[in-house]
TORKOL-4160 file (C-alpha; in steps of 0.2 Angstrom, whole numbers, padded with zeros to 4 digits, m for minus):
287
<pt num="1" X="m0302" Y="0137" Z="0023"/>
<pt num="2" X="m0319" Y="0129" Z="0017"/>
<pt num="3" X="m0331" Y="0140" Z="0008"/>
<pt num="4" X="m0348" Y="0143" Z="0014"/>
<pt num="5" X="m0361" Y="0133" Z="0004"/>
<pt num="6" X="m0369" Y="0149" Z="m0003"/>
<pt num="7" X="m0351" Y="0154" Z="m0011"/>
<pt num="8" X="m0350" Y="0135" Z="m0017"/>
<pt num="9" X="m0367" Y="0137" Z="m0025"/>
<pt num="10" X="m0362" Y="0153" Z="m0034"/>
<pt num="11" X="m0345" Y="0146" Z="m0042"/>
<pt num="12" X="m0347" Y="0147" Z="m0062"/>
<pt num="13" X="m0347" Y="0130" Z="m0071"/>
<pt num="14" X="m0338" Y="0131" Z="m0087"/>
<pt num="15" X="m0333" Y="0120" Z="m0102"/>
<pt num="16" X="m0316" Y="0112" Z="m0101"/>
<pt num="17" X="m0303" Y="0112" Z="m0115"/>
<pt num="18" X="m0287" Y="0102" Z="m0119"/>
<pt num="19" X="m0278" Y="0116" Z="m0110"/>
<pt num="20" X="m0286" Y="0109" Z="m0093"/>
<pt num="21" X="m0278" Y="0092" Z="m0096"/>
<pt num="22" X="m0265" Y="0094" Z="m0081"/>
<pt num="23" X="m0279" Y="0101" Z="m0069"/>
<pt num="24" X="m0290" Y="0085" Z="m0074"/>
<pt num="25" X="m0275" Y="0074" Z="m0070"/>
<pt num="26" X="m0272" Y="0083" Z="m0054"/>
<pt num="27" X="m0290" Y="0081" Z="m0049"/>
<pt num="28" X="m0289" Y="0062" Z="m0052"/>
<pt num="29" X="m0273" Y="0061" Z="m0041"/>
<pt num="30" X="m0282" Y="0071" Z="m0028"/>
<pt num="31" X="m0295" Y="0058" Z="m0026"/>
<pt num="32" X="m0282" Y="0043" Z="m0026"/>
<pt num="33" X="m0286" Y="0039" Z="m0044"/>
<pt num="34" X="m0271" Y="0037" Z="m0057"/>
<pt num="35" X="m0267" Y="0053" Z="m0066"/>
<pt num="36" X="m0272" Y="0045" Z="m0083"/>
<pt num="37" X="m0266" Y="0060" Z="m0094"/>
<pt num="38" X="m0268" Y="0049" Z="m0109"/>
<pt num="39" X="m0286" Y="0045" Z="m0106"/>
<pt num="40" X="m0291" Y="0063" Z="m0101"/>
<pt num="41" X="m0283" Y="0069" Z="m0117"/>
<pt num="42" X="m0294" Y="0058" Z="m0128"/>
<pt num="43" X="m0309" Y="0062" Z="m0118"/>
<pt num="44" X="m0307" Y="0081" Z="m0118"/>
<pt num="45" X="m0303" Y="0080" Z="m0137"/>
<pt num="46" X="m0318" Y="0069" Z="m0141"/>
<pt num="47" X="m0330" Y="0074" Z="m0128"/>
<pt num="48" X="m0337" Y="0089" Z="m0118"/>
<pt num="49" X="m0328" Y="0092" Z="m0101"/>
<pt num="50" X="m0337" Y="0102" Z="m0087"/>
<pt num="51" X="m0329" Y="0109" Z="m0072"/>
<pt num="52" X="m0328" Y="0122" Z="m0058"/>
<pt num="53" X="m0312" Y="0131" Z="m0054"/>
<pt num="54" X="m0305" Y="0131" Z="m0036"/>
<pt num="55" X="m0306" Y="0149" Z="m0031"/>
<pt num="56" X="m0290" Y="0147" Z="m0022"/>
<pt num="57" X="m0282" Y="0146" Z="m0039"/>
<pt num="58" X="m0277" Y="0128" Z="m0036"/>
<pt num="59" X="m0284" Y="0119" Z="m0051"/>
<pt num="60" X="m0302" Y="0112" Z="m0053"/>
<pt num="61" X="m0313" Y="0108" Z="m0038"/>
<pt num="62" X="m0324" Y="0096" Z="m0048"/>
<pt num="63" X="m0325" Y="0090" Z="m0066"/>
<pt num="64" X="m0334" Y="0077" Z="m0078"/>
<pt num="65" X="m0334" Y="0073" Z="m0097"/>
<pt num="66" X="m0349" Y="0071" Z="m0108"/>
<pt num="67" X="m0346" Y="0060" Z="m0123"/>
<pt num="68" X="m0360" Y="0061" Z="m0136"/>
<pt num="69" X="m0365" Y="0049" Z="m0150"/>
<pt num="70" X="m0377" Y="0050" Z="m0165"/>
<pt num="71" X="m0391" Y="0048" Z="m0165"/>
<pt num="72" X="m0396" Y="0055" Z="m0148"/>
<pt num="73" X="m0385" Y="0046" Z="m0135"/>
<pt num="74" X="m0371" Y="0051" Z="m0123"/>
<pt num="75" X="m0361" Y="0044" Z="m0109"/>
<pt num="76" X="m0355" Y="0053" Z="m0093"/>
<pt num="77" X="m0338" Y="0049" Z="m0085"/>
<pt num="78" X="m0324" Y="0054" Z="m0074"/>
<pt num="79" X="m0335" Y="0063" Z="m0061"/>
<pt num="80" X="m0324" Y="0069" Z="m0048"/>
<pt num="81" X="m0324" Y="0081" Z="m0034"/>
<pt num="82" X="m0308" Y="0087" Z="m0025"/>
<pt num="83" X="m0306" Y="0079" Z="m0008"/>
<pt num="84" X="m0309" Y="0095" Z="0003"/>
<pt num="85" X="m0325" Y="0099" Z="m0007"/>
<pt num="86" X="m0332" Y="0081" Z="m0005"/>
<pt num="87" X="m0350" Y="0079" Z="0003"/>
<pt num="88" X="m0354" Y="0097" Z="0000"/>
<pt num="89" X="m0366" Y="0095" Z="m0014"/>
<pt num="90" X="m0353" Y="0100" Z="m0028"/>
<pt num="91" X="m0355" Y="0084" Z="m0038"/>
<pt num="92" X="m0374" Y="0085" Z="m0037"/>
<pt num="93" X="m0374" Y="0103" Z="m0044"/>
<pt num="94" X="m0362" Y="0098" Z="m0058"/>
<pt num="95" X="m0372" Y="0083" Z="m0063"/>
<pt num="96" X="m0388" Y="0094" Z="m0062"/>
<pt num="97" X="m0379" Y="0106" Z="m0074"/>
<pt num="98" X="m0375" Y="0093" Z="m0087"/>
<pt num="99" X="m0392" Y="0085" Z="m0086"/>
<pt num="100" X="m0400" Y="0102" Z="m0089"/>
<pt num="101" X="m0389" Y="0105" Z="m0104"/>
<pt num="102" X="m0393" Y="0088" Z="m0112"/>
<pt num="103" X="m0412" Y="0089" Z="m0108"/>
<pt num="104" X="m0421" Y="0072" Z="m0113"/>
<pt num="105" X="m0405" Y="0066" Z="m0121"/>
<pt num="106" X="m0403" Y="0047" Z="m0116"/>
<pt num="107" X="m0388" Y="0045" Z="m0105"/>
<pt num="108" X="m0377" Y="0031" Z="m0098"/>
<pt num="109" X="m0363" Y="0030" Z="m0085"/>
<pt num="110" X="m0354" Y="0017" Z="m0074"/>
<pt num="111" X="m0356" Y="0020" Z="m0055"/>
<pt num="112" X="m0346" Y="0016" Z="m0040"/>
<pt num="113" X="m0355" Y="0011" Z="m0024"/>
<pt num="114" X="m0352" Y="0028" Z="m0017"/>
<pt num="115" X="m0359" Y="0037" Z="m0032"/>
<pt num="116" X="m0374" Y="0026" Z="m0036"/>
<pt num="117" X="m0386" Y="0033" Z="m0024"/>
<pt num="118" X="m0384" Y="0052" Z="m0031"/>
<pt num="119" X="m0386" Y="0044" Z="m0049"/>
<pt num="120" X="m0402" Y="0036" Z="m0043"/>
<pt num="121" X="m0408" Y="0052" Z="m0036"/>
<pt num="122" X="m0405" Y="0060" Z="m0052"/>
<pt num="123" X="m0415" Y="0047" Z="m0062"/>
<pt num="124" X="m0403" Y="0034" Z="m0067"/>
<pt num="125" X="m0407" Y="0016" Z="m0067"/>
<pt num="126" X="m0396" Y="0001" Z="m0063"/>
<pt num="127" X="m0396" Y="m0011" Z="m0077"/>
<pt num="128" X="m0381" Y="m0022" Z="m0074"/>
<pt num="129" X="m0363" Y="m0024" Z="m0069"/>
<pt num="130" X="m0346" Y="m0023" Z="m0077"/>
<pt num="131" X="m0332" Y="m0033" Z="m0071"/>
<pt num="132" X="m0316" Y="m0023" Z="m0069"/>
<pt num="133" X="m0301" Y="m0035" Z="m0071"/>
<pt num="134" X="m0282" Y="m0032" Z="m0070"/>
<pt num="135" X="m0266" Y="m0043" Z="m0069"/>
<pt num="136" X="m0253" Y="m0050" Z="m0078"/>
<pt num="137" X="m0259" Y="m0061" Z="m0093"/>
<pt num="138" X="m0252" Y="m0079" Z="m0090"/>
<pt num="139" X="m0257" Y="m0089" Z="m0106"/>
<pt num="140" X="m0262" Y="m0102" Z="m0095"/>
<pt num="141" X="m0278" Y="m0106" Z="m0104"/>
<pt num="142" X="m0276" Y="m0105" Z="m0123"/>
<pt num="143" X="m0287" Y="m0095" Z="m0134"/>
<pt num="144" X="m0297" Y="m0104" Z="m0148"/>
<pt num="145" X="m0289" Y="m0103" Z="m0165"/>
<pt num="146" X="m0296" Y="m0088" Z="m0174"/>
<pt num="147" X="m0287" Y="m0077" Z="m0188"/>
<pt num="148" X="m0282" Y="m0061" Z="m0179"/>
<pt num="149" X="m0270" Y="m0048" Z="m0187"/>
<pt num="150" X="m0264" Y="m0030" Z="m0185"/>
<pt num="151" X="m0277" Y="m0018" Z="m0192"/>
<pt num="152" X="m0272" Y="m0007" Z="m0207"/>
<pt num="153" X="m0278" Y="0009" Z="m0214"/>
<pt num="154" X="m0288" Y="0000" Z="m0226"/>
<pt num="155" X="m0299" Y="m0008" Z="m0212"/>
<pt num="156" X="m0305" Y="0008" Z="m0205"/>
<pt num="157" X="m0321" Y="0010" Z="m0214"/>
<pt num="158" X="m0326" Y="m0009" Z="m0211"/>
<pt num="159" X="m0322" Y="m0007" Z="m0192"/>
<pt num="160" X="m0332" Y="0009" Z="m0192"/>
<pt num="161" X="m0347" Y="m0001" Z="m0200"/>
<pt num="162" X="m0346" Y="m0015" Z="m0188"/>
<pt num="163" X="m0344" Y="m0004" Z="m0173"/>
<pt num="164" X="m0359" Y="0006" Z="m0177"/>
<pt num="165" X="m0369" Y="m0010" Z="m0179"/>
<pt num="166" X="m0364" Y="m0017" Z="m0163"/>
<pt num="167" X="m0362" Y="m0002" Z="m0152"/>
<pt num="168" X="m0379" Y="0005" Z="m0158"/>
<pt num="169" X="m0373" Y="0023" Z="m0162"/>
<pt num="170" X="m0360" Y="0032" Z="m0172"/>
<pt num="171" X="m0343" Y="0034" Z="m0162"/>
<pt num="172" X="m0332" Y="0038" Z="m0177"/>
<pt num="173" X="m0324" Y="0052" Z="m0168"/>
<pt num="174" X="m0317" Y="0040" Z="m0155"/>
<pt num="175" X="m0314" Y="0024" Z="m0166"/>
<pt num="176" X="m0305" Y="0035" Z="m0179"/>
<pt num="177" X="m0293" Y="0041" Z="m0166"/>
<pt num="178" X="m0288" Y="0023" Z="m0160"/>
<pt num="179" X="m0274" Y="0021" Z="m0172"/>
<pt num="180" X="m0265" Y="0036" Z="m0164"/>
<pt num="181" X="m0272" Y="0033" Z="m0146"/>
<pt num="182" X="m0268" Y="0014" Z="m0145"/>
<pt num="183" X="m0251" Y="0005" Z="m0145"/>
<pt num="184" X="m0260" Y="m0010" Z="m0155"/>
<pt num="185" X="m0276" Y="m0012" Z="m0164"/>
<pt num="186" X="m0281" Y="m0030" Z="m0170"/>
<pt num="187" X="m0295" Y="m0036" Z="m0181"/>
<pt num="188" X="m0302" Y="m0053" Z="m0182"/>
<pt num="189" X="m0307" Y="m0060" Z="m0198"/>
<pt num="190" X="m0320" Y="m0074" Z="m0203"/>
<pt num="191" X="m0324" Y="m0080" Z="m0221"/>
<pt num="192" X="m0315" Y="m0064" Z="m0227"/>
<pt num="193" X="m0324" Y="m0052" Z="m0216"/>
<pt num="194" X="m0320" Y="m0043" Z="m0201"/>
<pt num="195" X="m0329" Y="m0051" Z="m0186"/>
<pt num="196" X="m0321" Y="m0041" Z="m0172"/>
<pt num="197" X="m0308" Y="m0029" Z="m0166"/>
<pt num="198" X="m0299" Y="m0024" Z="m0150"/>
<pt num="199" X="m0287" Y="m0011" Z="m0146"/>
<pt num="200" X="m0273" Y="m0010" Z="m0132"/>
<pt num="201" X="m0269" Y="0007" Z="m0125"/>
<pt num="202" X="m0257" Y="0014" Z="m0112"/>
<pt num="203" X="m0264" Y="0019" Z="m0096"/>
<pt num="204" X="m0250" Y="0023" Z="m0083"/>
<pt num="205" X="m0241" Y="0006" Z="m0079"/>
<pt num="206" X="m0255" Y="m0005" Z="m0087"/>
<pt num="207" X="m0261" Y="m0008" Z="m0104"/>
<pt num="208" X="m0280" Y="m0007" Z="m0106"/>
<pt num="209" X="m0290" Y="m0019" Z="m0118"/>
<pt num="210" X="m0304" Y="m0009" Z="m0125"/>
<pt num="211" X="m0314" Y="m0007" Z="m0135"/>
<pt num="212" X="m0317" Y="m0026" Z="m0138"/>
<pt num="213" X="m0330" Y="m0030" Z="m0150"/>
<pt num="214" X="m0332" Y="m0048" Z="m0157"/>
<pt num="215" X="m0343" Y="m0061" Z="m0165"/>
<pt num="216" X="m0343" Y="m0072" Z="m0150"/>
<pt num="217" X="m0333" Y="m0076" Z="m0134"/>
<pt num="218" X="m0320" Y="m0086" Z="m0143"/>
<pt num="219" X="m0316" Y="m0072" Z="m0155"/>
<pt num="220" X="m0314" Y="m0060" Z="m0140"/>
<pt num="221" X="m0302" Y="m0072" Z="m0131"/>
<pt num="222" X="m0292" Y="m0074" Z="m0147"/>
<pt num="223" X="m0291" Y="m0054" Z="m0149"/>
<pt num="224" X="m0286" Y="m0053" Z="m0131"/>
<pt num="225" X="m0273" Y="m0066" Z="m0132"/>
<pt num="226" X="m0266" Y="m0058" Z="m0148"/>
<pt num="227" X="m0264" Y="m0041" Z="m0139"/>
<pt num="228" X="m0257" Y="m0049" Z="m0123"/>
<pt num="229" X="m0242" Y="m0055" Z="m0133"/>
<pt num="230" X="m0238" Y="m0037" Z="m0137"/>
<pt num="231" X="m0236" Y="m0030" Z="m0119"/>
<pt num="232" X="m0226" Y="m0034" Z="m0103"/>
<pt num="233" X="m0237" Y="m0023" Z="m0093"/>
<pt num="234" X="m0252" Y="m0029" Z="m0083"/>
<pt num="235" X="m0267" Y="m0030" Z="m0093"/>
<pt num="236" X="m0284" Y="m0021" Z="m0088"/>
<pt num="237" X="m0301" Y="m0023" Z="m0095"/>
<pt num="238" X="m0319" Y="m0020" Z="m0090"/>
<pt num="239" X="m0330" Y="m0034" Z="m0096"/>
<pt num="240" X="m0349" Y="m0034" Z="m0097"/>
<pt num="241" X="m0353" Y="m0046" Z="m0082"/>
<pt num="242" X="m0366" Y="m0056" Z="m0094"/>
<pt num="243" X="m0351" Y="m0062" Z="m0103"/>
<pt num="244" X="m0346" Y="m0075" Z="m0090"/>
<pt num="245" X="m0336" Y="m0086" Z="m0100"/>
<pt num="246" X="m0324" Y="m0072" Z="m0105"/>
<pt num="247" X="m0323" Y="m0066" Z="m0087"/>
<pt num="248" X="m0319" Y="m0085" Z="m0082"/>
<pt num="249" X="m0306" Y="m0086" Z="m0095"/>
<pt num="250" X="m0297" Y="m0069" Z="m0090"/>
<pt num="251" X="m0297" Y="m0075" Z="m0073"/>
<pt num="252" X="m0289" Y="m0092" Z="m0078"/>
<pt num="253" X="m0276" Y="m0081" Z="m0087"/>
<pt num="254" X="m0271" Y="m0072" Z="m0071"/>
<pt num="255" X="m0282" Y="m0056" Z="m0071"/>
<pt num="256" X="m0292" Y="m0053" Z="m0054"/>
<pt num="257" X="m0307" Y="m0043" Z="m0051"/>
<pt num="258" X="m0304" Y="m0026" Z="m0044"/>
<pt num="259" X="m0322" Y="m0018" Z="m0045"/>
<pt num="260" X="m0339" Y="m0021" Z="m0051"/>
<pt num="261" X="m0346" Y="m0004" Z="m0056"/>
<pt num="262" X="m0365" Y="m0002" Z="m0059"/>
<pt num="263" X="m0370" Y="0001" Z="m0078"/>
<pt num="264" X="m0383" Y="0015" Z="m0077"/>
<pt num="265" X="m0395" Y="0023" Z="m0090"/>
<pt num="266" X="m0407" Y="0038" Z="m0090"/>
<pt num="267" X="m0421" Y="0041" Z="m0102"/>
<pt num="268" X="m0420" Y="0024" Z="m0112"/>
<pt num="269" X="m0425" Y="0007" Z="m0107"/>
<pt num="270" X="m0407" Y="m0001" Z="m0111"/>
<pt num="271" X="m0391" Y="0003" Z="m0119"/>
<pt num="272" X="m0391" Y="0004" Z="m0139"/>
<pt num="273" X="m0384" Y="m0010" Z="m0149"/>
<pt num="274" X="m0380" Y="m0028" Z="m0147"/>
<pt num="275" X="m0373" Y="m0032" Z="m0130"/>
<pt num="276" X="m0370" Y="m0050" Z="m0136"/>
<pt num="277" X="m0355" Y="m0044" Z="m0147"/>
<pt num="278" X="m0350" Y="m0029" Z="m0136"/>
<pt num="279" X="m0338" Y="m0037" Z="m0123"/>
<pt num="280" X="m0329" Y="m0021" Z="m0116"/>
<pt num="281" X="m0329" Y="m0002" Z="m0119"/>
<pt num="282" X="m0315" Y="0008" Z="m0125"/>
<pt num="283" X="m0316" Y="0015" Z="m0107"/>
<pt num="284" X="m0330" Y="0016" Z="m0095"/>
<pt num="285" X="m0328" Y="0035" Z="m0094"/>
<pt num="286" X="m0335" Y="0035" Z="m0112"/>
<pt num="287" X="m0348" Y="0021" Z="m0111"/>
């Protein structure tokens, strides 16, 4: 039985913990998304989850995750509402709660066409598009020759410095988790210096390429090709649409566009960092 609106409005919003991992995965599945337990585990460990318990005792009726970076920037992702509570203002209430907690903190998110009107109502502005691509990598179009190798523990500090420079904020709490989270982590080198890095992490029956940080498109291609050799699963990645040459190359190698979410921001004029070397996020859920 559906709850009256007044009852929905009174349900408490709480912080989620890693103990809510199963309930978050159930909520994803309820909305037709993959369960993505591996990704949820990272987000709940490195970020702050918010949710409302279903009064029936059947898991969560809504959830989202806020991933914060220093200095003063955060990303919102995994905004989900259970099917039977959809279109009843639950997602709006959860988002307003998160915005009240973050105050004037600059925020970003990736929005579907269904969610974009709500985010615009809440003060987010559309600044671009991401190309979500997926498919079996065919190696039809070779990558330019670049020095790419597996990352080692000795590379971590250099990777963190490069990431901070290009991402524009400190995400040590995410990048330092990559060796355990990802199946493969590669670095590119030029003139004895690390010029890019990329991870390949498992997500259900696919492998996701992200983050993808590189000096140029040729280096990004070399990193992707190196990772593609390491898996027999379909690849998925989310490329900033402004990197059209990388998108074209990925499509020539068997990946297809499956979505084009909007990149949205609030309380800042643009994303921090250097977009020309930031090709793909670790996950759109964490900016």
